[in-house]
C-alpha angles and dihedrals in degrees: 000000000000118000091214096063109137110235097169096099100040120109109252125198134193116250115248087227090064118100126236094233094088093248124103104014128155132185129208133204115196115205128170096260101028146017112221124203125196141170106262088215091061105038091165093049127090126306127210111228123207134184105252092242093050092049089048090053090048093051095045091053097050 
């Protein structure tokens, strides 16, 4: 997965596991080839990128 993938124009959504208190919130962007995860308080910061299958395994095992 290329590190130069432009994620500025993708649609991000807040995780349903994030709280409403403004603390630990993450956002995800689901694309055909990756699932990106970022800190909602730092939208211009780095995003962790997962293979869709690996992200699915992670979510199923929470």
